[in-house]
FIFIVEX-936643 format. One record per residue: x, y, z of N, C-alpha, C in turn. Coordinates in Angstrom, 2 decimals. Each point is the difference from the previous one (the first is absolute). Example, Ala and Ser with C-alpha at 12.3 -4.5 7.8 and 13.67 -1.06 7.14 Angstrom:
2
NODE      npx      npy      npz     capx     capy     capz      cpx      cpy      cpz
NODE    13.19    -5.69     7.80    -0.89     1.19     0.00     0.90     1.20     0.00
NODE    -0.35     1.05    -0.72     0.82     1.19     0.06    -0.77     1.09     0.73
END
This chain:
134
NODE      npx      npy      npz     capx     capy     capz      cpx      cpy      cpz
NODE    -4.49    17.62    -7.14     0.82    -0.26     1.16     0.76    -1.32    -0.14
NODE    -0.69    -1.08    -0.47     0.72    -1.27    -0.11     0.78    -0.03    -1.30
NODE     1.12    -0.69     0.08     0.85    -0.17    -1.17    -0.18    -1.39    -0.57
NODE     1.09    -0.56    -0.42    -0.07    -1.30    -0.67    -0.32    -1.13     0.97
NODE    -0.51    -1.09    -0.54    -0.23    -1.21     0.77     1.37    -0.58     0.35
NODE     0.30    -0.12     1.28     1.28    -0.54     0.42    -0.02    -1.51     0.01
NODE    -1.05    -0.59     0.60    -0.12    -1.46     0.00    -1.41    -0.43     0.38
NODE    -0.28    -1.26    -0.32    -1.20    -0.69     0.45     0.49    -1.11     0.92
NODE    -0.55    -0.05     1.21     0.45    -1.00     0.98    -0.96    -1.18     0.04
NODE     0.57    -1.19    -0.02    -0.77    -1.24     0.03     0.42    -0.78     1.24
NODE    -0.97    -0.34     0.85     0.26    -0.83     1.17     0.11    -1.45    -0.44
NODE     1.04    -0.68     0.49     0.22    -1.41    -0.36     0.36    -0.80     1.25
NODE    -0.30    -1.26    -0.05     0.37    -0.89     1.11     1.44    -0.49    -0.14
NODE     0.46    -0.16    -1.25     1.32    -0.55    -0.26     0.73     0.92    -0.99
NODE     0.83     0.87     0.54     0.67     1.00    -0.82     1.00    -0.62    -0.99
NODE     0.59    -1.12     0.38     0.94    -0.67    -0.90    -0.74    -0.60    -1.20
NODE    -1.15    -0.61     0.25    -0.79    -0.57    -1.10    -0.50     1.11    -0.93
NODE    -0.45     1.11     0.57    -0.46     1.13    -0.83     1.15     0.55    -0.82
NODE     1.17     0.10     0.60     1.18     0.51    -0.71     0.38    -0.92    -1.15
NODE    -0.01    -1.30     0.25     0.33    -0.98    -1.06    -0.99     0.10    -1.15
NODE    -1.29     0.11     0.34    -1.04     0.09    -1.03     0.26     1.19    -0.93
NODE     0.25     1.17     0.57     0.22     1.19    -0.83     1.35    -0.05    -0.72
NODE     1.03    -0.51     0.67     1.33    -0.07    -0.61     0.05    -1.08    -1.08
NODE    -0.45    -1.20     0.33     0.17    -1.13    -0.91    -1.08    -0.10    -1.07
NODE    -1.22     0.37     0.33    -1.10    -0.11    -0.95    -0.14     1.25    -0.85
NODE     0.11     1.18     0.65    -0.19     1.26    -0.72     1.31     0.67    -0.41
NODE     1.13    -0.53     0.46     1.30     0.56    -0.37     0.29     1.34     0.64
NODE    -0.58     0.26     1.17     0.14     1.30     0.66     1.30     0.10     0.79
NODE     0.44     1.25     0.19     1.13     0.33     0.87    -0.54     0.10     1.42
NODE     0.40    -0.94     0.86    -0.55    -0.09     1.36     1.12     0.23     1.00
NODE    -0.24     0.90     0.96     1.00     0.31     1.03     0.10    -1.12     1.02
NODE     1.01     0.09     0.83     0.12    -0.90     1.15    -1.03     0.39     1.05
NODE    -0.37    -0.95     0.83    -0.94     0.28     1.10     0.70     0.82     1.07
NODE    -0.75     0.97     0.55     0.51     0.86     1.06    -1.03     0.08     1.11
NODE     0.45    -0.27     1.23    -0.88     0.14     1.16    -0.15     1.46     0.36
NODE    -1.23     0.39     0.31    -0.33     1.36     0.45    -0.71    -0.15     1.36
NODE     0.77    -0.26     1.07    -0.62    -0.28     1.30    -0.90     1.12     0.51
NODE     0.34     1.24    -0.33    -0.82     1.12     0.48    -1.39     0.02    -0.64
NODE    -0.16    -0.70    -1.11    -1.29    -0.11    -0.68    -0.60    -1.41     0.12
NODE     0.76    -0.93     0.58    -0.50    -1.36     0.18    -0.10    -0.79    -1.28
NODE     0.89     0.28    -0.97    -0.07    -0.70    -1.29     1.39    -0.34    -0.53
NODE     0.01    -0.97    -0.87     1.15    -0.27    -0.87    -0.46     0.43    -1.39
NODE     0.87     0.73    -0.73    -0.38     0.52    -1.30     0.95    -0.47    -1.09
NODE    -0.56    -0.10    -1.19     0.74    -0.26    -1.24    -0.59     0.96    -1.03
NODE     0.85     0.56    -0.84    -0.49     0.87    -1.07     0.25    -0.65    -1.36
NODE    -1.03     0.01    -0.82     0.09    -0.41    -1.40     0.13     1.30    -0.78
NODE     1.14     0.18    -0.62     0.30     1.25    -0.71    -0.47    -0.08    -1.44
NODE    -0.91     0.89    -0.34    -0.56     0.07    -1.35     0.46     1.30    -0.66
NODE    -0.09     0.12    -1.30     0.45     1.24    -0.66    -0.73     1.26     0.47
NODE    -1.27    -0.13     0.39    -0.78     1.19     0.34    -0.44     0.09     1.45
NODE     0.22    -1.05     0.79    -0.39     0.00     1.42     0.61    -1.23     0.68
NODE    -0.51    -0.34     1.17     0.45    -1.18     0.74    -1.22    -0.75     0.55
NODE     0.20    -1.28     0.24    -0.94    -0.81     0.77     0.74    -0.31     1.31
NODE    -0.67     0.16     1.12     0.59    -0.31     1.30    -0.72    -1.21     0.57
NODE     0.75    -1.06     0.32    -0.57    -1.13     0.72     0.21     0.25     1.48
NODE    -1.05    -0.23     0.78     0.03     0.16     1.45    -0.31    -1.33     0.66
NODE     0.91    -0.45     0.83    -0.22    -1.22     0.78     0.05     0.38     1.47
NODE    -0.88    -0.57     0.83     0.02     0.35     1.41     1.35    -0.30     0.65
NODE     0.41     0.88     0.89     1.20    -0.19     0.81    -0.47     0.06     1.44
NODE    -0.34    -1.16     0.55    -0.52    -0.06     1.36    -1.51    -0.08     0.03
NODE    -0.52    -0.44     1.14    -1.44    -0.23     0.15    -0.81     1.30     0.02
NODE     0.60     1.10     0.40    -0.72     1.27     0.11     0.07     0.82    -1.28
NODE     0.49    -0.58    -1.06     0.12     0.71    -1.26    -1.38     0.37    -0.55
NODE    -0.15     1.22    -0.51    -1.28     0.34    -0.63    -0.28    -0.88    -1.23
NODE     1.05    -0.54    -0.59    -0.19    -0.88    -1.16    -0.55    -1.35     0.45
NODE     0.37    -0.47     1.19    -0.56    -1.25     0.53    -1.51     0.15     0.16
NODE    -0.42     1.15     0.50    -1.43     0.27     0.16    -0.70     0.05    -1.36
NODE     0.65     0.62    -0.99    -0.56     0.06    -1.35    -0.17    -1.41    -0.56
NODE     1.02    -0.86     0.19    -0.05    -1.36    -0.53    -1.02    -0.86     0.72
NODE    -0.34     0.33     1.26    -1.07    -0.72     0.69    -1.33     0.22    -0.73
NODE    -0.20     1.20    -0.50    -1.24     0.34    -0.70     0.05    -0.36    -1.47
NODE     1.20    -0.08    -0.56     0.21    -0.27    -1.43     1.01    -1.14    -0.13
NODE    -0.48    -1.21     0.17     0.88    -1.17     0.11     0.97    -0.16    -1.17
NODE    -0.41     0.41    -1.20     0.86    -0.15    -1.17     0.91     1.20    -0.22
NODE    -0.06     0.97     0.90     0.76     1.23    -0.20    -0.74     0.92    -0.94
NODE     0.71     0.98    -0.53    -0.62     0.92    -0.95     0.54     1.39     0.15
NODE    -0.57     0.92    -0.78     0.48     1.38     0.03    -0.28     0.60     1.36
NODE     1.03     0.54     0.62    -0.10     0.59     1.33    -0.13     1.51    -0.06
NODE     0.83     0.65    -0.83    -0.08     1.46    -0.13     0.66     0.47    -1.29
NODE    -0.28     1.26    -0.33     0.69     0.66    -1.11     0.78     1.17     0.59
NODE     1.15     0.29    -0.58     0.87     1.06     0.50     0.23     1.04    -1.09
NODE    -0.30     1.25     0.35     0.23     1.12    -0.91     1.09     0.90     0.58
NODE     0.76     0.60    -0.88     1.03     0.94     0.43    -0.59     1.39     0.17
NODE     0.51     0.74     0.97    -0.34     1.40     0.20     1.30     0.77     0.19
NODE     0.00     1.26    -0.41     1.21     0.82     0.14     0.30     0.36     1.45
NODE    -1.04     0.31     0.77     0.15     0.45     1.38    -1.02    -0.74     0.84
NODE     0.44    -0.99     0.76    -0.94    -0.85     0.73    -0.73     0.75     1.10
NODE     0.64     0.97     0.64    -0.66     0.76     1.05    -1.08     0.92    -0.58
NODE     0.28     0.63    -1.13    -1.00     0.84    -0.66    -1.17    -0.86    -0.49
NODE     0.30    -1.19    -0.52    -1.05    -0.91    -0.45    -0.87    -0.43     1.18
NODE     0.64    -0.36     1.11    -0.75    -0.40     1.20    -0.94     1.12     0.45
NODE     0.54     1.21     0.08    -0.80     1.12     0.49    -1.17     0.30    -0.94
NODE     0.24    -0.08    -1.29    -1.07     0.23    -0.97    -1.08    -1.07     0.12
NODE     0.40    -1.25     0.12    -0.94    -1.10     0.12    -0.83     0.12     1.28
NODE     0.66     0.30     1.11    -0.72     0.13     1.27    -0.99     1.15    -0.06
NODE     0.38     1.07    -0.69    -0.90     1.16    -0.12    -1.26    -0.34    -0.78
NODE     0.07    -1.00    -0.88    -1.17    -0.42    -0.78    -0.78    -1.11     0.70
NODE     0.47    -0.44     1.17    -0.70    -1.03     0.75     0.53    -1.40    -0.18
NODE     1.03    -0.19    -0.80     0.58    -1.33    -0.19     0.72    -0.41     1.28
NODE    -0.08    -1.28     0.31     0.63    -0.53     1.21     1.38    -0.57    -0.30
NODE     1.00     0.51     0.72     1.35    -0.52    -0.08     0.14    -1.01     1.13
NODE     0.46    -1.20    -0.30     0.12    -1.05     1.01     1.16     0.27     0.94
NODE    -0.07    -0.59     1.18     1.03     0.20     1.01    -0.15     1.37     0.63
NODE     1.12     0.55     0.45    -0.05     1.31     0.65     0.15     1.16    -0.98
NODE     0.08    -0.32    -1.30     0.11     1.04    -1.01     1.43     0.41    -0.31
NODE     0.94    -0.56     0.73     1.41     0.30    -0.26     0.55    -0.99    -1.02
NODE     0.73     0.48    -1.00     0.60    -0.92    -0.97     0.98    -0.96     0.68
NODE     0.04    -1.22    -0.51     0.99    -1.00     0.42     0.88    -0.30    -1.20
NODE     1.16    -0.55     0.25     0.89    -0.37    -1.09    -0.44    -1.33    -0.58
NODE    -0.23    -0.02    -1.32    -0.47    -1.19    -0.68     1.12    -0.87    -0.54
NODE    -0.37    -0.98    -0.79     0.95    -0.98    -0.53     1.04     0.60    -0.93
NODE    -0.28     1.16    -0.59     0.96     0.66    -0.88     0.86     1.02     0.74
NODE    -0.13     0.06     1.34     0.77     0.95     0.78    -0.54     1.42    -0.07
NODE    -1.24     0.16    -0.44    -0.62     1.32    -0.14    -1.23     0.09     0.90
NODE    -0.41     1.21     0.37    -1.19     0.16     0.85    -1.28    -0.46    -0.72
NODE    -0.85    -0.71     0.77    -1.26    -0.49    -0.53    -1.13     0.25     0.99
NODE    -1.21     0.06    -0.52    -1.24     0.07     0.77    -1.01    -0.91    -0.66
NODE    -0.95    -0.49     0.79    -1.08    -0.80    -0.54    -1.33     0.71     0.24
NODE    -0.90    -0.11    -0.96    -1.31     0.64     0.05    -1.08    -1.06     0.15
NODE    -1.02     0.31     0.78    -1.05    -0.97     0.31    -0.71    -0.47    -1.26
NODE    -0.16    -1.32    -0.17    -0.64    -0.52    -1.21    -1.45     0.45    -0.16
NODE    -0.70     0.26     1.08    -1.40     0.42    -0.12    -0.12     1.37    -0.65
NODE     1.08     0.76     0.00    -0.01     1.32    -0.64     0.42    -0.05    -1.46
NODE     0.48    -1.18    -0.47     0.53    -0.11    -1.37    -0.52    -1.26    -0.70
NODE    -1.33    -0.09    -0.06    -0.68    -1.06    -0.74     0.40    -1.40     0.43
NODE     0.26    -0.19     1.28     0.34    -1.31     0.52     1.44    -0.41    -0.21
NODE     0.85     0.94    -0.41     1.40    -0.32    -0.29     0.91     0.70     1.00
NODE     0.87    -0.76     0.65     1.02     0.58     0.86     0.99     0.72    -0.90
NODE     0.26     1.27     0.28     0.91     0.81    -0.81     1.22     0.37     0.83
NODE     1.17    -0.23    -0.57     1.26     0.43     0.60     0.50     1.19    -0.81
NODE     0.47     1.02     0.71     0.68     1.11    -0.64     1.47    -0.07     0.38
NODE     0.86     0.19    -0.99     1.46    -0.03     0.24     0.59     1.28    -0.55
NODE     0.81     0.65     0.81     0.66     1.21    -0.48     0.99    -0.37    -1.09
NODE    -0.11     0.69    -1.13     0.87    -0.29    -1.15     1.41     0.50     0.23
END
């Protein structure tokens, strides 16, 4: 059901410092920062030949990333994102097996302009999983 790894998301306190580190130290291609108010984050993508790294910085006090950083002061890996061909079919299959889809189960538009869903970390070895329609 899952396809390729789309990205690994890392929560950071300072998205500009993280961007400089990857761009200047590792020589990576780093996108401009983009606010995603509907998700409560500012995002930057580090484009790699085989996948992406997504930096997430809180956008506002109610950001889920702010809550993550309260528990993980230095930041860290927040989630992994896998591509799926049909997000609704994937959701239905997962729910039928007992996996918990976060929110109301309806896909939302993610940072790439495509439908996404998140799966409960307790159902996936402690890892928050994002599914993105390819």
